[in-house]
C-alpha positions in Angstrom: 0.0 0.0 0.0 2.9 2.5 0.3 2.3 4.0 -3.2 -1.5 4.2 -2.8 -3.2 7.4 -2.1 -4.4 8.0 1.5 -8.0 7.6 0.2 -7.3 4.2 -1.5 -5.4 3.1 1.7 -8.4 4.1 3.8 -10.8 2.3 1.5 -8.7 -0.9 1.7 -8.6 -0.6 5.5 -12.3 0.0 5.9 -13.0 -3.0 3.6 -10.7 -5.1 5.8 -11.6 -4.1 9.3 -15.1 -2.5 9.2 -17.2 -4.2 6.6 -19.1 -7.1 8.1 -21.0 -9.5 5.8 -24.2 -11.1 6.9 -27.8 -10.1 7.3 -28.2 -7.1 9.7 -30.9 -4.7 10.7 -29.7 -1.1 10.4 -30.7 1.7 12.8 -33.2 2.9 10.2 -35.0 -0.5 10.4 -33.8 -1.5 7.0 -32.1 -4.8 6.5 -28.8 -5.2 4.6 -26.6 -8.1 3.7 -23.6 -6.2 5.1 -22.8 -3.7 7.8 -20.2 -1.0 7.8 -19.1 -0.8 11.5 -17.1 2.4 11.2 -16.1 2.4 14.9 -13.8 -0.4 13.9 -12.1 2.1 11.6 -12.5 5.4 13.4 -10.9 4.0 16.5 -8.2 2.0 14.7 -4.5 3.0 15.1 -3.9 3.1 11.3 -7.3 4.0 10.0 -8.0 7.0 12.3 -5.1 9.1 11.1 -6.0 8.3 7.5 -9.6 9.3 8.2 -8.4 12.7 9.5 -6.2 13.4 6.5 -8.7 12.1 3.9 -11.6 14.1 5.4 -9.4 17.3 5.8 -8.4 16.9 2.1 -12.0 16.4 1.1 -13.1 19.5 3.0 -10.3 21.6 1.6 -10.9 20.4 -2.0 -14.6 21.6 -1.6 -13.8 25.0 -0.2 -14.3 24.1 3.5 -10.7 23.9 4.8 -9.4 25.6 7.9 -9.2 28.9 6.1 -13.0 28.8 5.5 -14.4 27.0 8.5 -13.7 27.2 12.2 -14.8 23.8 13.6 -16.0 20.3 12.8 -18.1 17.8 14.7 -21.4 16.1 15.0 -23.8 13.9 17.0 -22.1 11.8 19.6 -20.9 8.9 19.2 -20.2 8.3 15.6 -18.9 11.8 14.8 -16.6 12.1 17.8 -13.6 10.2 16.6 -14.0 11.6 13.1 -13.9 15.2 14.4 -10.9 14.4 16.6 -9.0 12.8 13.6 -9.6 15.9 11.5 -8.6 18.2 14.3 -5.3 16.3 14.7 -4.7 16.1 10.9 -5.1 19.9 10.7 -2.8 20.4 13.7 -0.2 18.2 12.1 -0.2 20.5 9.1 0.1 23.6 11.3 -3.6 24.5 10.7 -6.1 25.7 13.3 -9.4 23.8 13.3 -11.5 23.1 16.4 -13.8 20.1 17.1 -17.0 19.9 19.0 -19.4 17.2 20.2 -23.2 17.5 19.9 -25.1 15.7 22.7 -28.3 13.9 21.9 -29.9 16.2 24.5 -28.6 19.0 26.8 -27.1 18.0 30.1 -29.4 18.7 33.1 -26.4 19.9 35.2 -23.2 21.9 34.8 -23.4 24.3 31.8 -26.4 22.5 30.4 -25.0 22.7 26.9 -25.9 20.5 24.0 -22.8 21.4 22.0 -19.6 20.7 23.9 -16.2 22.1 23.2 -15.2 25.5 22.0 -18.2 27.8 21.6 -19.7 27.5 18.1 -21.9 30.7 18.2 -21.1 32.8 15.2 -18.6 30.3 13.8 -18.7 28.5 10.4 -18.9 24.7 11.0 -19.2 21.4 9.2 -21.5 18.7 10.6 -19.9 15.2 10.5 -20.8 11.6 10.9 -18.8 8.4 10.3 -21.4 6.9 8.0 -25.1 7.6 7.3 -28.1 5.6 6.3 -30.9 8.1 6.7 -29.0 11.3 7.5 -30.8 11.6 10.8 -27.7 12.0 13.0 -26.3 14.7 10.8 -29.5 16.6 10.6 -30.0 16.3 14.3 -26.6 17.8 14.7 -27.3 20.6 12.2 -30.4 21.5 14.1 -28.6 21.7 17.5 -25.7 23.7 15.9 -28.1 26.2 14.4 -29.8 26.5 17.8 -26.4 27.2 19.3 -25.8 30.0 16.8 -23.4 28.3 14.5 -23.4 28.8 10.7 -23.5 25.2 9.4 -21.9 25.3 5.9 -21.8 21.6 5.0 -22.4 18.1 6.0 -19.7 15.4 5.6 -19.4 11.7 6.2 -16.6 9.2 5.8 -18.8 6.5 4.2 -22.0 7.2 2.1 -24.2 4.1 1.9 -26.1 5.5 -1.1 -29.5 5.3 0.7 -30.9 8.7 0.0 -28.9 10.8 2.5 -27.7 13.1 -0.3 -31.2 14.1 -1.1 -32.2 14.7 2.6 -29.1 16.9 3.2 -29.9 18.8 0.0 -33.4 19.5 1.3 -31.6 21.1 4.3 -29.8 23.4 1.8 -26.4 22.0 2.6 -23.6 20.6 0.5 -23.1 16.9 1.2 -19.6 15.5 1.1 -18.3 11.9 1.5 -14.9 10.3 1.3 -15.9 6.8 0.4 -19.0 5.1 -1.1 -20.3 1.6 -1.7 -18.2 1.2 -4.9 -15.0 2.1 -2.9 -15.9 -0.6 -0.4 -16.8 -3.1 -3.2 -20.3 -3.4 -1.9 -22.2 -2.9 -5.2 
């Protein structure tokens, strides 16, 4: 793999460590003959750094690099390691980019915040997820971010399952970006 691009290296790793074959019921209630368990990749010693760099490159190529946005993150738990990987990739390049975590609901104690990390109010942000079947997690994050005063400029996922998420995100008037799709994972 040394001569492969980071994206092709990531696709190979995701195929190897995160694609599980067999009948499964997805969170959407749909059934599939495979499951992409992205936590196996987003928390993997070799895949996580690749995810950070591939996603940072994807954002930059589409006009959402650290010069244009302030922070990345999404609904906990799927987006958390993706955001951290991007934050570290940016830092390794000498770039400033914050990360945040969107809780499913605000805490009842402490600061009672729904969006944790550096304040997102008035900042340009990208909502993330590791993979998406319905777009529900990304759209929940978008709603919470807008309520917190952030300017959400795009949504991005590592793996697009080609299940209609593009259209749902488009309805929210946001660009939708993804690093890998079913063809990259040889799931067609």
